[in-house]
C-alpha positions in Angstrom: 36.4 -2.1 10.7 33.5 -3.9 12.4 31.9 -7.3 11.3 28.2 -7.4 11.1 25.6 -9.5 9.1 24.6 -8.3 5.7 21.6 -6.1 5.8 22.2 -4.8 9.3 25.1 -2.6 8.5 24.7 1.0 9.9 24.3 3.7 7.2 24.4 7.5 7.3 21.9 7.5 4.4 18.3 7.9 5.5 15.0 7.6 3.6 14.6 11.4 4.0 17.9 11.9 2.0 16.3 10.0 -1.0 13.2 12.2 -0.7 15.2 15.4 -0.7 18.1 14.1 -2.7 18.5 14.2 -6.5 15.8 16.5 -7.8 13.2 15.2 -10.3 13.9 17.5 -13.2 11.2 17.8 -15.9 12.7 20.4 -18.3 15.0 23.3 -18.9 15.4 26.2 -21.2 17.7 29.1 -22.1 15.4 32.1 -21.7 15.6 35.7 -22.9 18.4 37.6 -24.7 20.9 36.8 -22.0 20.2 33.1 -22.1 19.1 32.8 -18.5 18.7 29.2 -17.4 15.2 28.2 -16.3 14.2 24.6 -15.2 11.4 22.7 -13.4 11.8 20.3 -10.5 9.4 18.5 -8.2 9.5 19.7 -4.5 8.6 16.6 -2.4 8.4 18.8 0.8 5.6 20.8 -0.9 3.3 17.8 -1.7 5.3 17.0 -4.8 4.4 20.1 -6.7 6.5 21.1 -9.8 8.2 24.5 -9.3 9.9 26.6 -12.0 13.4 27.9 -10.9 15.9 30.1 -12.6 19.6 30.6 -12.1 20.3 34.0 -10.8 23.9 35.0 -9.9 24.8 31.3 -9.5 22.0 30.6 -7.1 18.6 29.1 -7.8 15.7 31.4 -7.5 12.1 30.3 -7.4 10.2 31.7 -10.4 6.9 29.9 -9.9 6.1 29.8 -6.2 3.8 27.7 -4.2 1.1 26.6 -4.5 1.4 26.8 -8.3 2.5 23.6 -10.0 3.5 23.2 -13.6 2.2 19.8 -14.6 0.3 18.4 -17.6 -2.1 15.6 -17.7 -2.2 15.0 -21.5 -1.9 11.3 -22.2 -2.1 11.0 -18.3 1.7 11.2 -17.9 1.9 14.7 -19.3 5.1 16.5 -20.4 5.9 19.8 -21.9 4.0 21.6 -19.1 5.9 24.9 -19.6 7.9 27.0 -22.0 8.9 30.7 -22.3 8.4 33.5 -24.7 11.4 35.1 -26.4 11.4 38.0 -24.1 11.2 36.0 -20.9 7.6 35.4 -20.0 6.6 32.0 -18.5 3.8 30.0 -20.1 2.7 27.0 -18.1 0.0 24.4 -17.3 -1.3 24.6 -13.7 -1.5 21.1 -12.5 -4.7 21.4 -10.4 -7.1 22.5 -13.2 -5.0 22.1 -16.4 -5.4 25.7 -17.5 -2.6 27.4 -19.3 -1.3 30.6 -17.7 1.0 33.4 -18.6 3.3 35.0 -16.1 5.9 37.8 -16.1 9.0 37.3 -14.0 7.6 39.6 -11.3 3.9 39.2 -11.8 1.1 36.9 -11.0 0.0 34.1 -13.3 -2.9 35.1 -15.7 -5.0 32.4 -17.2 -5.0 32.0 -21.0 -7.5 29.0 -21.3 -11.0 28.5 -19.8 -11.9 26.6 -16.8 -14.3 23.6 -16.3 -14.5 22.4 -19.9 -12.5 19.2 -19.4 -9.5 20.5 -21.4 -5.8 19.6 -20.7 -2.8 20.9 -22.4 0.8 19.6 -22.9 3.8 19.8 -25.2 3.7 23.6 -24.9 5.9 25.1 -27.7 6.6 28.8 -28.3 7.5 29.2 -32.0 6.9 31.6 -34.8 5.7 34.1 -32.2 2.8 31.9 -31.1 2.0 29.4 -28.4 1.3 25.9 -29.7 0.2 22.8 -27.7 -1.3 19.4 -27.7 -4.9 19.7 -26.4 -6.9 16.9 -24.8 -10.6 17.3 -24.4 -12.8 14.9 -22.5 -15.9 14.2 -24.6 -19.4 13.2 -23.4 -18.5 9.5 -23.8 -15.4 10.1 -21.5 -13.0 9.3 -24.3 -10.6 12.2 -24.9 -10.2 13.9 -28.3 -6.9 15.5 -29.1 -5.7 18.2 -31.5 -2.8 20.6 -32.0 -3.9 24.1 -31.1 -2.7 27.7 -31.0 -3.5 29.5 -27.7 -3.8 33.2 -28.0 -1.5 35.1 -25.7 -3.8 38.1 -25.1 -6.0 36.2 -22.8 -9.0 36.2 -25.1 -9.5 32.4 -24.7 -9.5 32.6 -20.9 -13.4 32.7 -21.0 -14.0 31.8 -24.5 -12.8 28.4 -25.7 -13.7 29.2 -29.3 -10.7 31.7 -29.3 -8.3 28.6 -29.2 -7.5 27.8 -32.8 -7.6 24.1 -33.6 -4.8 23.6 -36.2 -4.4 19.9 -36.8 -6.5 16.8 -36.0 -6.7 13.4 -37.6 -5.4 10.8 -35.0 -6.0 9.6 -31.6 -2.6 10.8 -30.3 -0.5 13.7 -31.2 2.9 15.0 -30.2 5.8 17.4 -31.0 4.0 20.3 -32.8 6.8 21.9 -34.9 5.8 24.9 -37.0 8.1 26.5 -39.6 6.7 29.3 -41.8 3.5 28.0 -43.4 4.3 24.3 -42.5 3.5 22.3 -39.4 5.3 18.9 -38.6 4.1 16.6 -35.9 4.0 13.0 -34.7 0.7 10.9 -34.7 -0.4 7.5 -33.8 -3.6 5.6 -33.2 -4.9 2.6 -31.1 -3.9 -0.2 -30.8 -0.3 1.2 -31.4 1.8 2.8 -28.7 4.2 5.6 -29.9 7.2 3.1 -29.7 5.3 0.6 -31.9 4.3 2.7 -34.9 4.1 6.4 -35.1 4.0 8.7 -38.2 5.9 11.9 -38.9 3.4 14.2 -40.7 3.8 17.6 -42.4 1.0 19.8 -43.5 0.5 23.3 -45.0 -1.0 25.9 -42.8 -3.8 27.7 -44.7 -4.9 31.3 -44.6 -7.3 30.5 -41.7 -4.4 29.1 -39.6 -5.4 25.5 -39.9 -3.9 22.4 -41.6 -6.5 20.8 -44.0 -4.2 18.2 -45.5 -0.9 16.5 -44.7 1.5 14.0 -46.0 3.2 11.2 -44.2 7.0 11.7 -44.3 8.1 8.6 -42.4 7.0 6.0 -39.8 3.7 4.2 -39.1 2.7 0.8 -40.6 4.9 0.3 -43.6 5.4 -2.5 -46.1 8.7 -3.5 -44.4 7.2 -3.4 -40.9 6.2 -0.9 -38.3 8.4 2.3 -37.7 8.2 4.6 -34.7 9.1 8.2 -35.8 10.1 10.7 -33.1 11.0 14.3 -32.6 10.8 16.3 -35.8 13.2 19.3 -35.8 13.5 21.9 -38.7 17.0 22.4 -39.9 16.0 24.7 -42.7 12.8 26.0 -44.4 12.5 22.8 -46.4 14.5 20.4 -44.3 13.5 18.2 -41.5 15.5 16.0 -39.1 13.8 13.2 -37.1 14.5 9.9 -35.4 13.1 6.6 -36.6 13.7 2.9 -36.3 13.1 1.2 -39.7 14.0 -2.4 -40.0 17.1 -3.2 -42.1 20.4 -5.0 -42.2 23.6 -3.5 -40.9 24.1 -0.6 -38.4 20.9 1.1 -37.5 18.6 -1.6 -38.4 15.7 -1.6 -35.9 17.4 1.2 -33.9 16.2 4.8 -33.5 18.6 6.7 -35.6 18.6 10.2 -37.0 17.3 10.8 -40.5 17.0 13.9 -42.7 14.6 14.7 -45.5 14.3 17.7 -47.9 10.6 18.5 -48.5 11.4 20.2 -51.8 12.8 17.1 -53.3 11.1 13.8 -54.3 13.6 11.5 -52.6 13.3 9.5 -49.5 14.8 10.4 -46.2 18.4 9.6 -45.6 20.0 8.3 -42.3 22.7 10.2 -40.6 25.6 8.3 -39.2 23.6 5.1 -38.6 24.8 3.2 -35.5 23.8 0.2 -33.5 22.5 2.4 -30.8 19.3 4.4 -30.1 18.8 8.1 -30.4 15.3 8.0 -29.0 13.2 6.1 -26.5 9.6 5.4 -25.4 7.4 8.5 -25.5 5.7 8.2 -22.1 6.1 12.0 -21.5 5.5 14.7 -24.2 8.4 16.9 -25.1 11.2 14.4 -24.6 14.2 15.2 -26.8 17.2 13.0 -27.5 19.0 15.3 -29.9 19.2 19.0 -31.0 20.6 20.7 -34.1 23.2 23.3 -33.4 23.4 26.7 -35.1 26.4 25.7 -37.2 24.7 22.6 -38.7 26.2 20.0 -36.3 23.9 17.9 -34.1 24.4 16.9 -30.4 22.7 13.6 -29.7 22.2 10.8 -27.2 23.2 7.3 -28.2 22.0 4.3 -26.1 23.3 0.8 -26.1 23.0 -0.4 -22.5 24.4 2.9 -21.3 24.2 6.4 -22.8 26.9 8.5 -24.5 26.8 12.0 -26.0 28.0 12.5 -29.6 28.3 15.5 -31.9 27.5 14.6 -35.5 28.6 16.7 -38.4 26.2 15.8 -41.2 28.3 17.9 -43.8 31.5 16.0 -43.0 30.0 12.7 -41.9 31.9 12.7 -38.7 31.0 11.6 -35.2 32.7 12.9 -32.2 32.1 11.1 -28.8 32.0 13.5 -25.9 33.8 12.2 -22.8 31.5 13.0 -19.9 30.7 11.3 -16.6 27.0 11.0 -17.7 25.8 7.5 -18.9 22.2 7.1 -18.1 18.8 8.9 -18.6 20.3 11.7 -20.7 17.8 14.0 -22.4 18.7 17.1 -24.4 16.7 20.0 -23.0 17.8 23.1 -25.0 20.6 24.5 -27.1 22.0 28.0 -27.6 25.1 28.5 -29.6 27.5 25.8 -28.6 25.9 25.5 -25.2 23.6 22.6 -24.3 21.3 22.1 -21.4 20.7 18.4 -20.5 19.6 16.2 -17.7 21.0 12.9 -16.8 23.2 10.9 -14.4 26.3 8.7 -14.4 27.8 5.7 -12.6 29.5 8.1 -10.2 27.3 11.2 -10.4 23.6 11.5 -9.4 21.0 12.9 -11.6 21.2 16.7 -12.3 20.8 19.5 -14.8 24.0 20.1 -16.7 25.4 22.8 -18.9 27.6 21.4 -21.7 29.7 23.5 -24.1 30.5 21.3 -27.0 33.2 23.4 -28.3 35.4 23.7 -25.2 34.2 20.3 -23.8 33.1 21.6 -20.4 30.3 20.1 -18.3 29.0 22.0 -15.3 26.4 21.0 -12.8 23.6 23.6 -12.8 21.3 21.7 -10.3 22.0 18.5 -8.6 24.8 16.3 -9.8 26.6 16.2 -6.6 26.7 13.1 -4.5 25.1 13.5 -1.1 27.6 11.0 0.5 31.3 10.4 0.3 32.2 8.3 -2.7 33.2 5.3 -0.3 29.6 4.8 0.5 28.4 4.7 -3.1 28.4 1.5 -5.1 29.8 1.1 -8.6 27.5 -0.6 -10.9 28.7 -3.5 -13.0 27.1 -4.5 -16.3 26.2 -8.2 -16.4 24.8 -10.5 -19.1 22.9 -13.7 -18.2 21.6 -16.5 -20.4 17.8 -16.5 -20.5 15.4 -18.7 -22.3 15.0 -16.2 -25.2 18.7 -15.1 -25.3 20.8 -12.6 -23.4 19.4 -10.8 -20.5 21.1 -7.5 -19.5 21.4 -6.1 -16.0 23.5 -3.9 -13.7 24.7 -5.2 -10.4 25.4 -2.9 -7.3 27.3 -4.8 -4.6 26.9 -4.0 -0.9 29.2 -1.1 -0.1 30.1 0.3 3.3 33.6 1.6 4.2 33.1 0.9 7.9 31.7 -2.6 8.1 32.4 -6.1 6.6 30.4 -9.3 6.7 31.3 -12.5 8.5 33.4 -14.9 6.6 31.4 -17.2 4.3 28.2 -15.2 4.4 26.6 -14.3 1.0 24.6 -11.0 0.8 20.9 -10.8 0.3 20.0 -9.1 -3.0 17.1 -6.9 -4.1 16.2 -7.4 -7.8 14.7 -4.3 -9.4 12.2 -4.5 -12.2 11.5 -1.2 -14.0 8.2 -0.2 -15.2 6.9 0.6 -18.6 7.7 -2.2 -19.4 9.6 -0.2 -22.0 11.9 1.7 -19.5 15.5 1.2 -19.3 18.1 0.9 -16.4 21.6 2.1 -17.3 23.6 1.6 -14.0 23.7 5.2 -13.0 24.3 6.3 -9.3 21.2 6.3 -7.3 20.5 7.2 -3.7 17.6 4.8 -3.7 20.0 2.0 -4.6 22.6 3.2 -2.1 20.0 3.2 0.6 20.1 -0.6 0.4 23.7 -1.3 -0.6 25.1 0.8 2.2 23.2 -1.5 4.6 24.7 -4.6 3.1 21.9 -5.4 0.5 23.0 -5.9 -3.0 20.9 -4.6 -5.9 20.5 -6.1 -9.3 18.7 -3.8 -11.9 17.4 -6.0 -14.7 16.7 -4.9 -18.3 14.4 -7.8 -19.2 13.1 -8.4 -22.7 10.9 -5.6 -23.5 13.3 -2.9 -22.3 14.4 -0.1 -24.5 18.1 0.7 -25.1 19.0 -2.5 -27.1 16.9 -2.1 -30.3 13.4 -3.1 -31.5 14.1 -6.9 -31.6 14.9 -6.8 -27.8 12.0 -4.6 -27.1 9.6 -6.9 -29.0 10.7 -10.0 -27.2 7.8 -9.1 -24.9 5.2 -8.9 -27.6 2.3 -11.1 -26.7 4.3 -12.6 -23.8 4.0 -10.1 -21.0 4.1 -12.0 -17.7 6.1 -14.8 -19.4 9.2 -13.4 -21.1 9.9 -10.7 -18.5 9.3 -13.1 -15.7 11.7 -15.7 -17.3 14.4 -13.1 -17.9 14.2 -11.6 -14.4 14.3 -15.1 -12.8 17.3 -16.0 -14.9 19.2 -12.9 -13.8 18.4 -13.7 -10.2 19.6 -17.3 -10.5 22.6 -16.1 -12.5 23.8 -13.8 -9.8 23.5 -16.5 -7.2 25.3 -19.0 -9.5 28.1 -16.6 -9.8 28.5 -16.7 -6.0 27.5 -13.0 -5.6 24.2 -13.5 -3.8 22.6 -15.8 -1.3 20.1 -17.8 -3.4 17.8 -18.1 -0.4 17.6 -14.3 0.2 16.7 -12.8 -3.1 13.9 -10.3 -3.1 12.2 -8.6 -6.1 10.8 -5.1 -6.3 9.0 -3.2 -9.0 6.3 -0.5 -9.7 3.4 -0.4 -12.2 4.3 -2.7 -15.0 7.3 -3.7 -12.9 4.9 -4.6 -10.1 3.1 -6.9 -12.6 6.4 -8.7 -13.2 7.0 -9.0 -9.4 3.6 -10.6 -8.8 3.9 -13.0 -11.7 7.5 -13.9 -10.7 6.5 -14.8 -7.1 3.5 -16.7 -8.4 5.3 -18.6 -11.2 8.9 -19.1 -10.0 10.8 -20.1 -7.0 13.6 -17.6 -7.5 12.4 -15.1 -4.9 12.0 -15.2 -1.2 10.0 -11.9 -1.0 8.3 -9.4 -3.2 7.6 -5.6 -3.1 5.0 -4.2 -5.4 4.5 -0.5 -5.8 1.0 0.2 -7.5 1.5 -3.1 -9.4 -0.9 -4.6 -11.9 -2.5 -7.8 -10.5 -5.4 -8.4 -12.8 -5.1 -7.8 -16.6 -8.9 -7.6 -17.2 -9.3 -4.9 -14.5 -6.4 -3.0 -16.1 -8.0 -3.2 -19.5 -11.4 -2.1 -18.2 -10.1 0.7 -15.7 -7.0 2.2 -17.2 -6.9 5.6 -19.1 -7.1 6.2 -22.8 -3.3 6.4 -23.5 -2.8 2.7 -22.5 -6.4 1.5 -23.3 -5.1 -0.8 -26.0 -1.6 -1.3 -24.7 -2.3 -4.9 -23.7 -3.2 -5.7 -27.3 0.4 -5.9 -28.1 1.7 -7.1 -24.7 -0.9 -10.0 -24.4 -3.5 -9.9 -27.2 -6.6 -8.1 -28.3 -9.9 -8.6 -26.3 -12.1 -10.5 -26.4 -10.2 -13.0 -28.4 -7.3 -13.2 -25.9 -9.4 -13.2 -22.7 -8.3 -16.7 -21.7 -4.7 -15.4 -21.7 -5.7 -12.4 -19.5 -7.2 -14.8 -17.0 -4.5 -17.4 -17.0 -1.7 -15.0 -16.6 -3.2 -12.8 -13.9 -2.0 -13.7 -10.4 -5.4 -12.7 -9.1 -7.1 -15.3 -11.3 -5.1 -18.0 -9.5 -4.7 -16.8 -6.0 -3.6 -20.2 -4.8 -0.2 -19.5 -6.5 0.4 -16.5 -4.2 2.6 -18.1 -1.5 5.5 -15.6 -1.3 5.5 -12.8 1.4 4.6 -9.5 -0.2 4.7 -5.7 0.6 2.1 -3.8 -1.3 2.4 0.0 -1.7 -0.4 1.9 -3.4 -1.6 5.4 -4.0 -5.2 6.2 -3.3 -5.7 8.5 -6.3 -4.0 6.2 -8.9 -5.9 6.4 -12.3 -3.7 3.8 -13.9 -3.8 0.9 -11.5 -6.8 1.4 -9.2 -6.5 0.7 -5.4 -9.0 -2.1 -6.0 -6.3 -4.3 -7.5 -4.0 -3.9 -4.6 -6.8 -4.5 -2.2 -7.8 -7.7 -4.0 -4.2 -8.8 -3.8 -4.1 -8.1 -0.1 -7.3 -10.2 0.4 -5.9 -13.1 -1.6 -2.7 -13.2 0.6 -4.7 -13.1 3.8 -6.9 -16.0 2.5 -3.7 -18.0 1.9 -2.3 -17.1 5.3 0.8 -15.5 3.6 2.7 -12.9 5.5 2.1 -9.4 3.9 1.6 -5.7 4.5 -0.6 -3.2 2.6 0.2 0.5 2.8 -2.2 3.0 1.2 -0.9 6.6 0.7 -3.7 9.1 0.6 -3.6 11.6 -2.2 -0.8 9.8 -4.1 -1.2 9.0 -7.8 0.7 6.6 -10.1 4.2 7.2 -8.9 5.0 8.7 -5.4 6.0 12.3 -5.2 5.5 13.5 -1.6 8.4 13.6 0.9 6.5 11.8 3.7 5.4 9.1 1.2 8.8 8.4 0.0 10.2 8.2 3.5 7.5 5.8 4.6 7.8 3.7 1.5 11.6 3.1 1.7 11.6 2.5 5.4 8.7 0.0 5.0 10.6 -1.8 2.3 13.8 -2.1 4.4 11.8 -3.2 7.4 9.9 -5.8 5.4 13.1 -7.2 3.8 14.7 -7.5 7.3 11.6 -9.3 8.6 11.4 -11.8 5.8 15.1 -12.3 4.9 16.3 -12.5 8.5 18.4 -9.5 9.4 18.1 -6.5 11.8 17.2 -3.1 10.4 18.2 -0.5 13.0 17.0 3.0 12.7 13.7 2.3 10.9 10.3 1.6 12.4 9.3 -2.1 12.5 6.7 -3.2 10.1 3.5 -5.1 11.1 2.7 -8.0 8.9 -0.6 -9.7 8.6 
């Protein structure tokens, strides 16, 4: 075994392995009478398009070929961009023009919705023999209107928008269209709430003309006991609904997303099912996300999250809860069920992300796509859950130590660490295996993934620690975690860097401006000016800052005082800035202003603009350059060689 300084260890893992590694899976279904497995995944080598694949004789077969791409733009982040009919026809949203298409297994896509009218569709649901969707229509004032619609399958709406039946309206945002007989259930919310703040479960009768003229609120929304965020309605009978919600209360389940059941033919309130101090639910950034599914025999398979994920099977009749032993512990979503078989996506501490087939009766879990480590286990770090003391209470994180079977560091040297700050800021890190993490740890750079206050996975109280305090509580928690890992003797306190994207990028910039915990920062499309974000961002997040900072114009002084660009003199820490040219959420102008402020302060920095990329990088060449730039930047600033990657020029 050789001895080399931390950070300069040779590694077989290249940036191209990350780009082509664990697939980004967006959905999966059992299709047709034989239960064929279909799924969608991004293809970085094909400009990040989303393909539909199917399992044929054990091998993946491309069903939706290039250049087609199944991607929705509803609520900007999309979701539910495809589904299938009972007899195996594909229904999907084409990403380039947002038109819905129909396609037989061996045919060409045929449009079902018109072009050029500013319409987007998402949350596609084939039920009751019809295609349901959430439609977003850009009005003359540039503010989208949304409704739940039925799209005719005969193509009559391809040139006639009036043929699309508008079934339900009445709120700014809609999700989860769930028809059953002459009823429709759905989730709705309005500005200034986000769906994880307060969202209503509604049920309405479908009239003879096919529309819902009136509805009742079943659960959720702004209630007398506080806000409740309802999620994912599922019919378990003609008059019975199941859903997830997080009402306040004492004891297990208070302030946690737990399952509830309500009978619509009874006057009583909904009842919780096996309440637990864990979440079956999460932030609805993408339409169609599902954390549970009823099985045909009345049981329910569900995800429960407290720090990490676990899979359980609930028996509402007997009141039992069975915990399923699987290697999966992070990012688990239930995609589809048929009989006792469950399609799900997720990752674990020792297995990368993948599409999995679970049989809840025989307790088998099989990888359908992905799920296989690209490297020998000796190269892959094991995460360790850590808790630090922060100014507002506990701060949760997962640490990945430097891991390389062929190299050790000189005696007495402490490793550099890269602190990761997730976006959202409602996202959640769960310590799963990640090639993006192993890219650094295999070279002798430790990684600390922080769930600062505001993260999901620990209940509403932890999530709302950030309310009105974005740029303060998240920064304090992240700095506390960085100092804590140094105090534990695990990291070199002089060589701790911080990296984040989007909302995580905001925390990066505030952290380097307001603390001395970090020697370097990496911002991927990070927010630098709150007023610009409020002015420029899209409708889904147009009032998000009301809760994170305060409503405008009353809170404008806070927007100014917290924004790093409002006080450029505080920007004294070297920064790497990565930005997409087509980002509609954080416009390039913010990153460019940040670059200019660093240049004026004579601070070492680099600005990399990726043409054609949006909010989140998808193309293989972008991912390769981004990770190589990050490694080279850390080597330049923290003082170690980075063999095998191009050097980075700093201004």
